[in-house]
C-alpha positions as CSV (number, residue, x, y, z in Angstrom):
1,X,5.4,-0.4,8.6
2,X,2.1,0.2,6.7
3,X,1.9,1.2,3.0
4,X,-1.0,1.6,0.6
5,X,-0.5,2.6,-3.0
6,X,-1.7,2.4,-6.6
7,X,0.9,2.0,-9.3
8,X,0.4,2.3,-13.1
9,X,2.2,-0.6,-14.6
10,X,1.5,0.3,-18.2
11,X,-1.0,2.1,-20.3
12,X,-2.9,-0.5,-22.3
13,X,-2.8,-0.3,-26.0
14,X,-6.5,-0.9,-26.2
15,X,-8.9,2.0,-26.5
16,X,-10.1,3.6,-23.3
17,X,-13.3,2.4,-21.9
18,X,-16.1,4.6,-23.1
19,X,-19.3,4.6,-21.1
20,X,-21.9,7.3,-21.7
21,X,-24.0,9.0,-19.2
22,X,-27.0,7.0,-20.4
23,X,-25.5,3.9,-18.9
24,X,-26.4,5.2,-15.4
25,X,-29.7,6.4,-14.1
26,X,-29.2,9.7,-12.2
27,X,-32.1,9.0,-9.8
28,X,-31.2,5.4,-9.0
29,X,-27.4,5.2,-9.2
30,X,-24.8,6.8,-7.0
31,X,-21.1,7.2,-6.9
32,X,-20.6,3.5,-5.9
33,X,-22.0,2.5,-9.3
34,X,-19.2,4.5,-11.0
35,X,-16.5,3.4,-8.6
36,X,-17.5,-0.3,-9.3
37,X,-17.0,0.3,-13.0
38,X,-13.7,2.1,-12.6
39,X,-12.3,-0.7,-10.4
40,X,-13.6,-3.2,-13.0
41,X,-11.7,-1.3,-15.7
42,X,-8.5,-1.3,-13.5
43,X,-8.8,-5.1,-13.0
44,X,-9.6,-6.0,-16.6
45,X,-6.8,-3.7,-18.0
46,X,-4.2,-5.3,-15.7
47,X,-2.5,-1.9,-15.8
48,X,-2.9,-1.0,-12.2
49,X,-1.2,-2.5,-9.2
50,X,-3.0,-2.1,-5.9
51,X,-0.5,-2.7,-3.2
52,X,-1.0,-2.9,0.6
53,X,1.6,-4.1,3.0
54,X,2.3,-4.1,6.7
55,X,1.8,-5.7,10.0
56,X,4.0,-8.6,9.1
57,X,2.8,-9.2,5.6
58,X,4.9,-7.8,2.7
59,X,2.0,-7.9,0.2
60,X,-1.6,-8.3,1.1
61,X,-3.7,-10.4,-1.2
62,X,-5.8,-7.5,-2.6
63,X,-7.2,-6.9,-6.1
64,X,-8.7,-3.9,-7.9
65,X,-12.1,-5.3,-8.6
66,X,-13.2,-5.9,-5.0
67,X,-10.6,-4.8,-2.4
68,X,-9.7,-1.5,-4.1
69,X,-13.4,-0.7,-4.4
70,X,-14.1,-1.2,-0.7
71,X,-11.1,1.0,0.2
72,X,-11.4,3.8,-2.3
73,X,-15.0,4.5,-1.3
74,X,-13.7,5.4,2.2
75,X,-10.8,7.6,1.2
76,X,-12.5,11.0,0.6
77,X,-14.0,10.7,4.1
78,X,-10.6,9.9,5.6
79,X,-9.0,12.8,3.8
80,X,-11.7,15.2,5.0
81,X,-11.1,14.1,8.6
82,X,-7.3,14.5,8.2
83,X,-7.8,18.0,6.7
84,X,-9.6,18.9,9.9
85,X,-6.6,17.6,11.9
86,X,-8.6,14.6,13.0
87,X,-6.4,11.5,12.8
88,X,-8.8,9.1,14.5
89,X,-10.6,6.9,11.9
90,X,-10.8,3.4,10.6
91,X,-10.1,1.8,7.2
92,X,-12.1,-1.4,6.7
93,X,-10.9,-4.1,4.3
94,X,-14.1,-5.9,4.7
95,X,-14.2,-8.1,1.6
96,X,-14.2,-11.8,2.1
97,X,-10.7,-13.2,2.1
98,X,-8.8,-10.1,3.4
99,X,-11.2,-9.1,6.2
100,X,-9.0,-6.7,8.1
101,X,-9.7,-3.4,10.0
102,X,-7.1,-0.7,10.4
103,X,-7.6,1.5,13.3
104,X,-5.9,4.9,13.3
105,X,-5.6,6.8,16.6
106,X,-3.8,10.1,17.2
107,X,-1.0,9.6,19.7
108,X,1.1,12.7,20.6
109,X,2.5,13.9,17.3
110,X,2.0,10.6,15.5
111,X,-0.7,8.3,14.5
112,X,-0.9,4.8,16.0
113,X,-2.1,2.2,13.5
114,X,-3.3,-1.2,14.6
115,X,-4.7,-4.0,12.5
116,X,-7.5,-6.3,13.5
117,X,-7.8,-9.5,11.4
118,X,-11.1,-11.4,11.1
119,X,-9.4,-14.5,9.7
120,X,-6.8,-16.9,11.0
121,X,-4.0,-14.5,10.1
122,X,-2.4,-12.7,13.1
123,X,-1.0,-9.2,12.4
124,X,2.1,-7.8,14.0
125,X,1.7,-5.2,16.7
126,X,0.6,-1.6,16.1
127,X,2.9,0.9,14.5
128,X,3.3,4.7,14.6
129,X,3.4,6.9,11.5
130,X,4.1,10.6,11.4
131,X,1.0,12.6,10.6
132,X,2.5,14.3,7.5
133,X,3.6,10.9,6.1
134,X,0.2,9.4,6.6
135,X,-1.5,12.4,5.0
136,X,0.9,12.2,2.0
137,X,0.3,8.4,1.6
138,X,-3.5,8.8,1.5
139,X,-3.3,11.9,-0.8
140,X,-1.1,10.1,-3.2
141,X,-3.3,7.0,-3.2
142,X,-6.4,9.2,-3.9
143,X,-4.7,11.3,-6.5
144,X,-3.4,8.3,-8.3
145,X,-6.8,6.7,-8.3
146,X,-8.2,9.9,-10.0
147,X,-5.3,10.2,-12.4
148,X,-5.4,6.5,-13.5
149,X,-9.2,6.8,-13.9
150,X,-8.6,9.7,-16.3
151,X,-6.1,7.6,-18.3
152,X,-8.1,4.4,-18.5
153,X,-11.8,5.5,-18.4
154,X,-12.1,9.3,-18.6
155,X,-15.9,9.2,-19.1
156,X,-16.3,7.4,-15.8
157,X,-13.7,9.6,-14.0
158,X,-15.6,12.8,-15.1
159,X,-19.1,11.5,-14.4
160,X,-21.4,13.8,-12.5
161,X,-22.3,11.1,-10.0
162,X,-18.7,11.2,-8.7
163,X,-18.8,14.9,-7.8
164,X,-20.1,14.6,-4.3
165,X,-17.9,11.6,-3.6
166,X,-14.8,13.6,-4.6
167,X,-15.7,16.3,-2.1
168,X,-15.8,13.8,0.8
């Protein structure tokens, strides 16, 4: 089985992170600059659990600062493909340490998911997931990222530089 999710452990008692628009230069920065800061807030707050499992490993060694960042930047594109009924795509966990590539391929009424490891870890064989289940998993993951961003750092979550990224 494969699973990816974000879980809010607790809302920190500290004040929300407040970063003003002047912290970013509209001409030079893009959505990645905002996503970097959001993932940093998630990591520092210790309020968010980023969980990935599957292919023989119950809990992948992922964190919010680096691994979530590399994954979340790909999710709007994936959701856009799925909304067009295209279930063939890749999700790259390219950060050093985890270094895995998930390959999603439409197969009949399901999606075949295989994992390629670029380390000495050997993943289990490919699995199949129902299309609706896969869509729901990615939608929940994306929705939780936006929701938790609003809770922990609303100025970042609402930043204009994220508008195009949110559209895919």
